[in-house]
N, CA, C and O atoms as CSV, one atom per row, in Angstrom:
chain,resi,resn,atom,element,x,y,z
A,1,MET,N,N,3.052,-10.410,-7.644
A,1,MET,CA,C,2.296,-9.182,-7.335
A,1,MET,C,C,1.753,-9.409,-5.958
A,1,MET,O,O,1.483,-10.465,-5.385
A,2,ILE,N,N,1.652,-8.054,-5.531
A,2,ILE,CA,C,1.116,-7.662,-3.992
A,2,ILE,C,C,-0.660,-7.284,-4.441
A,2,ILE,O,O,-0.892,-6.759,-5.530
A,3,LEU,N,N,-1.445,-7.518,-3.768
A,3,LEU,CA,C,-2.765,-7.047,-3.654
A,3,LEU,C,C,-3.036,-6.487,-2.409
A,3,LEU,O,O,-3.088,-7.211,-1.415
A,4,TRP,N,N,-3.225,-5.225,-2.338
A,4,TRP,CA,C,-3.425,-4.307,-1.248
A,4,TRP,C,C,-5.078,-4.252,-1.119
A,4,TRP,O,O,-5.743,-4.012,-2.127
A,5,VAL,N,N,-5.708,-4.482,0.149
A,5,VAL,CA,C,-7.075,-4.341,0.241
A,5,VAL,C,C,-7.162,-3.429,1.343
A,5,VAL,O,O,-6.509,-3.644,2.364
A,6,ARG,N,N,-8.031,-2.265,1.211
A,6,ARG,CA,C,-8.627,-1.511,2.316
A,6,ARG,C,C,-10.032,-1.671,2.585
A,6,ARG,O,O,-10.991,-1.294,1.910
A,7,THR,N,N,-10.000,-2.290,3.680
A,7,THR,CA,C,-11.669,-2.546,4.079
A,7,THR,C,C,-12.146,-1.648,5.122
A,7,THR,O,O,-13.244,-1.898,5.619
A,8,ARG,N,N,-11.490,-0.651,5.520
A,8,ARG,CA,C,-11.770,0.253,6.288
A,8,ARG,C,C,-12.383,1.465,5.828
A,8,ARG,O,O,-12.143,1.671,4.639
A,9,THR,N,N,-13.267,2.542,6.516
A,9,THR,CA,C,-13.787,3.625,5.919
A,9,THR,C,C,-13.053,4.862,5.696
A,9,THR,O,O,-13.662,5.904,5.452
A,10,CYS,N,N,-11.520,4.807,5.777
A,10,CYS,CA,C,-10.909,6.069,5.550
A,10,CYS,C,C,-9.815,5.489,4.610
A,10,CYS,O,O,-9.564,4.284,4.570
A,11,SER,N,N,-9.263,6.306,3.952
A,11,SER,CA,C,-8.073,6.121,3.081
A,11,SER,C,C,-6.814,5.648,3.568
A,11,SER,O,O,-6.721,5.717,4.793
A,12,ALA,N,N,-5.686,5.127,2.889
A,12,ALA,CA,C,-4.581,4.809,3.610
A,12,ALA,C,C,-3.412,4.882,2.521
A,12,ALA,O,O,-3.759,4.780,1.344
A,13,THR,N,N,-2.137,5.040,2.798
A,13,THR,CA,C,-1.017,4.603,1.930
A,13,THR,C,C,-0.248,3.498,2.288
A,13,THR,O,O,-0.342,3.263,3.493
A,14,ALA,N,N,0.403,2.815,1.741
A,14,ALA,CA,C,1.564,1.902,1.922
A,14,ALA,C,C,2.721,2.240,1.362
A,14,ALA,O,O,2.669,2.308,0.134
A,15,THR,N,N,4.013,2.537,1.980
A,15,THR,CA,C,5.045,3.095,1.498
A,15,THR,C,C,6.352,2.282,1.668
A,15,THR,O,O,6.695,1.924,2.794
A,16,ALA,N,N,7.026,2.009,0.664
A,16,ALA,CA,C,8.276,1.419,1.014
A,16,ALA,C,C,9.166,2.194,1.826
A,16,ALA,O,O,9.241,3.408,1.639
A,17,ARG,N,N,9.960,1.530,2.854
A,17,ARG,CA,C,10.944,2.301,3.614
A,17,ARG,C,C,12.059,2.835,2.957
A,17,ARG,O,O,12.759,3.721,3.448
A,18,ASP,N,N,12.285,2.219,1.638
A,18,ASP,CA,C,13.379,2.780,0.959
A,18,ASP,C,C,12.855,3.892,-0.250
A,18,ASP,O,O,13.578,4.377,-1.119
A,19,LYS,N,N,11.415,4.150,-0.054
A,19,LYS,CA,C,10.814,5.023,-1.015
A,19,LYS,C,C,10.710,4.630,-2.316
A,19,LYS,O,O,10.470,5.454,-3.199
A,20,SER,N,N,10.903,3.153,-2.601
A,20,SER,CA,C,10.664,2.932,-3.940
A,20,SER,C,C,9.373,2.724,-4.502
A,20,SER,O,O,9.178,2.603,-5.712
A,21,PHE,N,N,8.322,2.673,-3.458
A,21,PHE,CA,C,6.864,2.733,-3.963
A,21,PHE,C,C,6.205,3.477,-2.826
A,21,PHE,O,O,6.711,3.734,-1.733
A,22,ASN,N,N,4.745,3.844,-3.348
A,22,ASN,CA,C,3.841,4.474,-2.416
A,22,ASN,C,C,2.370,4.309,-2.854
A,22,ASN,O,O,1.929,5.079,-3.707
A,23,VAL,N,N,1.771,3.579,-2.447
A,23,VAL,CA,C,0.347,2.787,-2.893
A,23,VAL,C,C,-0.527,3.782,-2.065
A,23,VAL,O,O,-0.535,3.924,-0.842
A,24,ASP,N,N,-1.304,4.477,-3.067
A,24,ASP,CA,C,-2.563,5.192,-2.251
A,24,ASP,C,C,-3.691,4.195,-2.348
A,24,ASP,O,O,-4.008,3.758,-3.454
A,25,LEU,N,N,-4.367,3.780,-1.158
A,25,LEU,CA,C,-5.412,2.924,-0.978
A,25,LEU,C,C,-6.768,3.659,-0.431
A,25,LEU,O,O,-6.996,4.005,0.728
A,26,ALA,N,N,-7.541,3.791,-1.495
A,26,ALA,CA,C,-9.046,4.607,-1.148
A,26,ALA,C,C,-9.652,3.539,-0.358
A,26,ALA,O,O,-9.363,2.342,-0.346
A,27,ALA,N,N,-10.875,4.412,0.545
A,27,ALA,CA,C,-11.604,3.386,1.390
A,27,ALA,C,C,-12.286,2.519,0.776
A,27,ALA,O,O,-12.869,2.862,-0.252
A,28,GLY,N,N,-12.393,1.050,1.299
A,28,GLY,CA,C,-13.226,0.041,0.476
A,28,GLY,C,C,-12.664,-0.310,-0.806
A,28,GLY,O,O,-13.416,-0.961,-1.532
A,29,LYS,N,N,-11.508,-0.029,-1.260
A,29,LYS,CA,C,-11.124,-0.317,-2.606
A,29,LYS,C,C,-9.607,-1.156,-2.453
A,29,LYS,O,O,-9.085,-1.289,-1.347
A,30,SER,N,N,-9.081,-1.612,-3.512
A,30,SER,CA,C,-7.976,-2.321,-3.604
A,30,SER,C,C,-6.800,-1.828,-4.566
A,30,SER,O,O,-7.103,-1.075,-5.491
A,31,ALA,N,N,-5.747,-2.140,-4.425
A,31,ALA,CA,C,-4.615,-1.893,-5.566
A,31,ALA,C,C,-3.744,-3.049,-5.448
A,31,ALA,O,O,-3.535,-3.724,-4.440
A,32,ARG,N,N,-3.170,-3.213,-6.846
A,32,ARG,CA,C,-2.348,-4.158,-7.298
A,32,ARG,C,C,-0.942,-3.485,-7.306
A,32,ARG,O,O,-0.866,-2.270,-7.485
A,33,MET,N,N,0.123,-4.211,-7.124
A,33,MET,CA,C,1.528,-3.985,-7.435
A,33,MET,C,C,2.360,-5.003,-7.957
A,33,MET,O,O,2.418,-6.069,-7.345
A,34,VAL,N,N,3.125,-4.811,-9.170
A,34,VAL,CA,C,3.843,-6.104,-9.476
A,34,VAL,C,C,5.338,-5.791,-8.853
A,34,VAL,O,O,5.954,-4.728,-8.935
A,35,VAL,N,N,5.746,-7.001,-8.212
A,35,VAL,CA,C,7.159,-6.880,-7.776
A,35,VAL,C,C,7.961,-7.523,-8.507
A,35,VAL,O,O,7.717,-8.684,-8.837
A,36,ARG,N,N,9.365,-6.696,-8.994
A,36,ARG,CA,C,10.074,-7.307,-10.114
A,36,ARG,C,C,11.121,-8.065,-9.469
A,36,ARG,O,O,11.532,-9.071,-10.048
A,37,LYS,N,N,11.687,-7.679,-8.182
A,37,LYS,CA,C,12.701,-8.373,-7.422
A,37,LYS,C,C,12.192,-9.408,-6.420
A,37,LYS,O,O,11.177,-9.095,-5.799
A,38,PRO,N,N,12.763,-10.623,-6.168
A,38,PRO,CA,C,12.411,-11.383,-4.947
A,38,PRO,C,C,12.962,-10.895,-3.802
A,38,PRO,O,O,13.892,-10.089,-3.818
A,39,GLY,N,N,12.389,-11.382,-2.663
A,39,GLY,CA,C,13.071,-10.719,-1.597
A,39,GLY,C,C,11.941,-10.153,-0.373
A,39,GLY,O,O,10.746,-10.249,-0.656
A,40,LEU,N,N,12.256,-9.680,0.719
A,40,LEU,CA,C,11.427,-9.042,1.576
A,40,LEU,C,C,11.419,-7.631,1.314
A,40,LEU,O,O,12.420,-7.016,0.947
A,41,ILE,N,N,10.187,-7.072,1.517
A,41,ILE,CA,C,9.863,-5.855,1.214
A,41,ILE,C,C,9.352,-5.140,2.686
A,41,ILE,O,O,8.356,-5.481,3.323
A,42,SER,N,N,10.374,-3.989,3.066
A,42,SER,CA,C,9.962,-3.158,4.272
A,42,SER,C,C,9.141,-2.147,3.988
A,42,SER,O,O,9.447,-1.397,3.061
A,43,TYR,N,N,7.944,-1.932,4.728
A,43,TYR,CA,C,7.112,-0.985,4.154
A,43,TYR,C,C,6.389,-0.478,5.532
A,43,TYR,O,O,6.382,-1.237,6.502
A,44,PHE,N,N,5.794,0.787,5.605
A,44,PHE,CA,C,4.916,1.309,6.567
A,44,PHE,C,C,3.739,1.690,5.868
A,44,PHE,O,O,3.741,1.917,4.658
A,45,ALA,N,N,2.437,1.791,6.808
A,45,ALA,CA,C,1.328,2.146,6.297
A,45,ALA,C,C,0.683,3.445,7.289
A,45,ALA,O,O,0.791,3.513,8.514
A,46,ALA,N,N,0.157,4.198,6.603
A,46,ALA,CA,C,-0.320,5.528,7.096
A,46,ALA,C,C,-1.851,5.646,6.871
A,46,ALA,O,O,-2.226,5.224,5.777
A,47,THR,N,N,-2.793,6.132,7.687
A,47,THR,CA,C,-4.157,6.346,7.682
A,47,THR,C,C,-4.209,7.962,7.331
A,47,THR,O,O,-3.617,8.863,7.924
A,48,ILE,N,N,-4.958,8.048,6.366
A,48,ILE,CA,C,-5.246,9.425,5.814
A,48,ILE,C,C,-6.751,9.984,6.454
A,48,ILE,O,O,-7.797,9.650,5.898
A,49,PRO,N,N,-6.754,10.663,7.392
A,49,PRO,CA,C,-8.116,11.283,8.018
A,49,PRO,C,C,-8.837,11.789,6.847
A,49,PRO,O,O,-8.316,12.313,5.863
A,50,GLY,N,N,-10.212,11.563,7.068
A,50,GLY,CA,C,-11.096,11.964,6.098
A,50,GLY,C,C,-12.434,12.184,6.483
A,50,GLY,O,O,-13.264,12.545,5.649
């Protein structure tokens, strides 16, 4: 399981480079994601201006 925590005052996303997931992170909130396969996960984050 991966726990994403957004502590900043604007929203963001975490997206897999292979597009297998996209997590929306609201400002000051958290999101959980269950990983089914072991290994490294390549991702990028983007801030959503608000």
